[in-house]
N, C-alpha and C positions, 0 to 999 in steps of 0.2 A: 209627272210623266204622262199619265193618261190624259190629263187636261191638254197638254201640248199636242199630243196625237189627235185629240178630238178637234182642236182648233185647226190643225192642218187639214183634217178631213172636211171640216166645214168650209174652209177657204177653197179647197179643191171642188167641193160640191157647188159652191157659188160660181166659181170660174166655169165649170161645165154648164151650169144653168144659163149663164150669160152667153156662152158660145152657142148653145142650143137655141136660145131665144133669138140671137142674131141670125142664125142659119134659117130659122123658121120665118123671120121677117123678110130675109132676102128671098126665100122661096115664094112667100106670099106676094111680095112686090113684083117678082118676075112673072108669077101667074097672073096678077092683075094687069101687068103691062101686055102680056101676050094673049090674054083671055079673049079679046075680040077676034083674034086670028083663028081661034078654034072653030071647027065646023059646028053648026047648031044641030 
């Protein structure tokens, strides 16, 4: 029972990590795209 709960937690953690990584990549790409527009 505990192993099943642990595997669910691990899967959820991996899913969250993937979502966060994708969000960070999107934010970084947006910043790189618009960075030249920022005032120096």
